[in-house]
Every structure is written in C-alpha cells, then in structure tokens.
C-alpha positions, 0 to 999 in steps of 0.5 A, a space after each residue: 500500500 502506498 499513501 498519497 497526500 494529494 496536495 503534495 504529489 503531482 500538480 497537473 494544472 500549475 496552481 501549486 496544489 497536487 490533483 487527481 490528474 497528477 496522480 493519474 500521470 504518475 500511475 506508471 511510476 507507481 506500477 513500476 515500483 510495484 505498488 498494489 494499492 493507493 491510499 488517498 488522503 481526503 479529496 472530498 469537498 472541504 473548506 480545508 481548515 484541516 486540509 480535507 479532514 473537515 469534510 463538507 460533502 462526503 459524495 463529491 470531489 473538492 474542485 482543487 483536486 478535480 472532478 468526479 470524472 477525474 476520479 472515475 478516470 483514476 479508478 479506471 486507469 489504476 485498475 488497468 495497472 492492477 492498482 486498487 484505490 483506497 479512500 480516507 474516510 472521516 467518520 468522527 466529525 464533519 466540517 462546520 460548513 457541512 449542510 448537516 451541521 448547518 441544519 443542526 446549528 439552526 435551532 434546538 428542535 431541528 431534525 438534525 440537532 441530534 446528529 451532533 453532540 450538543 449540551 447546555 453546559 453545567 453552571 454556565 461552563 462546558 459540560 466536562 473537561 475534555 480538551 481538543 487535540 488542536 488546542 483549547 477545550 473540546 467544547 465551543 459555545 454557540 450563541 444562537 442556540 445557547 448550547 455547547 457543541 463537541 469537537 475533539 479537533 478544531 472548532 471547525 470539526 464538530 463531532 458526529 453523534 454515532 448514537 443516532 441511527 440516522 447518522 450511521 445510515 447516512 455515513 454508510 450510504 456515503 461508503 456505498 456511494 464510493 464502493 459502487 463506483 469501484 473504490 476497494 476500501 477505506 482508511 478510517 480516520 481516528 476510528 476509535 473516537 467515533 463513540 463517546 461516553 453516554 454520560 459525558 464524564 470528565 477524563 482524569 488527569 495525569 500526575 506528571 506534566 508532559 507535552 504542553 497540550 492540556 489534551 495530552 495531560 488527560 487519560 482519555 477514558 471517556 472520549 474514545 475507545 467506547 465498547 459500542 464502537 465494535 458493534 458499529 465496526 461489525 456492521 461496517 465489515 458486513 457492508 464491505 464484505 458484501 462488495 467482495 474483495 475490499 479492505 479497511 484499515 483503522 487509525 487508532 490512538 491509545 493513551 500514553 502508557 497503554 499497551 498499544 498493540 492490544 488496543 489496535 488489534 482489538 479493532 480487528 475483532 475476531 476477524 469480523 471488524 476492521 481488516 487491518 489496524 495500525 500499531 504506531 509503535 514502529 513510528 515511535 521507536 528508536 533505531 535499535 534492533 532489540 527495540 524493534 524486535 520487541 515491538 514486532 513480537 508484541 504486535 504479532 502476539 496481539 494480532 494472533 494467528 487469526 489476525 493480519 498485521 500491517 506495518 508503517 514507518 511514516 505518514 502525514 501526521 509524523 516526522 518522516 522515518 528517514 529523519 526521525 529514525 535514521 538521522 537522514 542516513 540513506 544506509 539506515 533508511 535502506 535497512 528500515 525499508 528491508 525490514 518493512 517489506 519483509 515483515 508478515 502482513 501488509 506494508 504501507 509506504 508513505 509517498 517519497 519514502 521510496 526515494 528517501 525524502 526527509 523532513 522539510 524545513 518550514 519557516 513559521 510564516 510558511 506553516 499551513 497546519 493548524 496544529 503548528 499554528 497553535 503550538 509553535 514553537 513547541 510543536 512546529 506542525 506536520 507540514 514538514 512531512 507533507 512537502 511536495 514530491 520530488 520528481 526531477 531537477 527542474 524548478 519545484 522538483 517537477 511537482 508544479 510549474 506554479 508556486 507550491 502550497 508548501 516549499 519544496 525540500 532544498 535537497 531535491 536536486 540530489 534526491 528525486 525520482 529521475 536521478 534514482 531511476 538512473 542509479 541502480 544503487 539508489 534507495 528507489 531501486 532497493 524498494 523496487 528490488 525488495 518488492 519484486 522479491 516479495 512478490 516472487 516468494 510466498 514466504 514473504 507475502 504469505 509465510 510465518 515469521 520466527 525471530 532468531 537469537 542474534 548479536 546485539 545490534 542485529 535483528 534476525 528472523 525467518 520467513 517460512 511458507 511450506 518448503 520455502 525458507 528465507 532469512 533476513 539479517 539487519 545490522 543496526 550498528 555502524 560497525 561490521 557484525 559477524 552473524 552465525 546463521 547456521 545455514 547455507 543459502 543464496 543472498 537475494 538482496 543486500 542493501 549495500 548493493 540491492 541485488 545479489 549481483 552487486 553484493 559483497 556476498 552472493 552466497 553463504 556456505 559456512 553458515 556465517 555472514 559478515 554484515 557491513 554497517 547498517 546492511 540488510 540482507 535477504 537470504 534464500 535458505 538452501 
C-alpha cells in the first residue's frame, strides 16, 4: 500500500496544489515500483481548515483536486495497472460548513440537532473537561442556540453523534456511494473516537506534566475507545464484505502508557471488524534492533494467528522515518525499508519514502497546519512531512510549474525520482528490488515469521511458507557484525548493493555472514 497526500504529489494544472490528474500521470511510476494499492488522503469537498479532514460533502470531489470524472478516470486507469484505490474516510466529525451541521446549528428542535453532540453546559461552563487535540477545550459555545457543541479537533470539526441511527445510515450510504463506483476500501480516520461516553464524564488527569497540550495531560477514558464502537465496526465489515474483495484499515490512538498493540488489534475483532489496524509503535521507536524486535513480537502476539498485521514507518501526521529514525542516513533508511517489506502482513509506504525524502524545513510564516499554528514553537506542525514530491531537477522538483502550497525540500536536486531511476544503487531501486522479491516468494507475502537469537545490534528472523525458507539479517550498528546463521543459502538482496549481483556476498556456505554497517540482507535458505 502506498499513501498519497494529494496536495503534495503531482500538480497537473500549475496552481501549486497536487490533483487527481497528477496522480493519474504518475500511475506508471507507481506500477513500476510495484505498488498494489493507493491510499488517498481526503479529496472530498472541504473548506480545508484541516486540509480535507473537515469534510463538507462526503459524495463529491473538492474542485482543487478535480472532478468526479477525474476520479472515475483514476479508478479506471489504476485498475488497468492492477492498482486498487483506497479512500480516507472521516467518520468522527464533519466540517462546520457541512449542510448537516448547518441544519443542526439552526435551532434546538431541528431534525438534525441530534446528529451532533450538543449540551447546555453545567453552571454556565462546558459540560466536562475534555480538551481538543488542536488546542483549547473540546467544547465551543454557540450563541444562537445557547448550547455547547463537541469537537475533539478544531472548532471547525464538530463531532458526529454515532448514537443516532440516522447518522450511521447516512455515513454508510456515503461508503456505498464510493464502493459502487469501484473504490476497494477505506482508511478510517481516528476510528476509535467515533463513540463517546453516554454520560459525558470528565477524563482524569495525569500526575506528571508532559507535552504542553492540556489534551495530552488527560487519560482519555471517556472520549474514545467506547465498547459500542465494535458493534458499529461489525456492521461496517458486513457492508464491505458484501462488495467482495475490499479492505479497511483503522487509525487508532491509545493513551500514553497503554499497551498499544492490544488496543489496535482489538479493532480487528475476531476477524469480523476492521481488516487491518495500525500499531504506531514502529513510528515511535528508536533505531535499535532489540527495540524493534520487541515491538514486532508484541504486535504479532496481539494480532494472533487469526489476525493480519500491517506495518508503517511514516505518514502525514509524523516526522518522516528517514529523519526521525535514521538521522537522514540513506544506509539506515535502506535497512528500515528491508525490514518493512519483509515483515508478515501488509506494508504501507508513505509517498517519497521510496526515494528517501526527509523532513522539510518550514519557516513559521510558511506553516499551513493548524496544529503548528497553535503550538509553535513547541510543536512546529506536520507540514514538514507533507512537502511536495520530488520528481526531477527542474524548478519545484517537477511537482508544479506554479508556486507550491508548501516549499519544496532544498535537497531535491540530489534526491528525486529521475536521478534514482538512473542509479541502480539508489534507495528507489532497493524498494523496487525488495518488492519484486516479495512478490516472487510466498514466504514473504504469505509465510510465518520466527525471530532468531542474534548479536546485539542485529535483528534476525525467518520467513517460512511450506518448503520455502528465507532469512533476513539487519545490522543496526555502524560497525561490521559477524552473524552465525547456521545455514547455507543464496543472498537475494543486500542493501549495500540491492541485488545479489552487486553484493559483497552472493552466497553463504559456512553458515556465517559478515554484515557491513547498517546492511540488510535477504537470504534464500538452501
């Protein structure tokens, strides 16, 4: 799976904002990389207070990205290349400009009043102590109807009331609209937030201070992870399954200190809720072999044999992995790529990750993200991970002939698709080689995983399917490491040379392997 942030991928009409036609023009590239599915961040009509995560019409395309005709063309062209299109669906909240909320806000007896969460307050104050993720209280006073409304994010993103059956029906109808058109599934935004405590009880506070958002000082017992969510997801799964070969993946956030894998895995139910759910432990990890081994083992244990894991290193909300984990070191980024693409389950690649894009440098005056605007300098926003895709050496990295909505990274002259397509040792070719090997070997796309004892700084594991055995060795150290693997085998890939023909070791005879600094290898056991 390949996540595209549409504003930043490819601009076809030179307005500085990426669009659907730009994605269509890039499908041959994605097919060449080996992508099976594209997850599009929101492209629905939106006033863009949170760049599409504030939806004003769930059944239309925002003009900045194109038209329904453009989207249908994208579906058709992607299908020709055996690429599925997955949409980002925001079920927790809408835009304050959505007609539903406009009606709900118009009077206390409007038929859609109960589609959102309203409350008269308590003793002239907000109903409880809930805080919004983007700053301030999660309740905004509406002068017209003399009530508060709930918004767990910006005040322009009022939360829907999923205890109202009409809301569920309307949202399920929106899902059907896109499924009928040919969409193959959805990524569900903050899916564990959609139902709140029926009594709106206040959250407890932590005993220690952390990040300056008061939102992060609370233990979110009552504004997320309510048991009723699971019943909704079971119905949602039945809807998706009625369309045949579809998929769903959920964004779920735990409280600090919670066992994240168990919480994320719970949203797959007994294989009757979400198909996939994100465990973000890999995003919060350090570049350390033992730490990754622990994280991955915990995730597999939480998912169990009946569940299907997925893995992610970067997304639109986090610093890019090559910056956050690898300190912009391409050797480390290659190792992380091999690790991602050789795990059991479904790997997710964030646009530009395959060419080693790093965090952009965004001046305060250039910030677009509402989170960065609110919390600068404690939080400089998410824009650094959303800078334009770097295609070539032409002005604006081939992203646009107009002024890009965010500045292009200054390293685009040396880090771009065109340059790396010509360089067989590039990280782009490593991704292509690794995905090609993954497709050829059932042990990688369908096999079990078994971790093997290894020296410090080395992560060693087997992938096994029937009679096929592969071994993956990852050296997280800046020094060479001798690894005893106890088997004979052929090196299918080395991150120091990408393919075996470039590797310093094309075969293993004595059962011992010497790994270069930050080297990752895939070995076919003989």
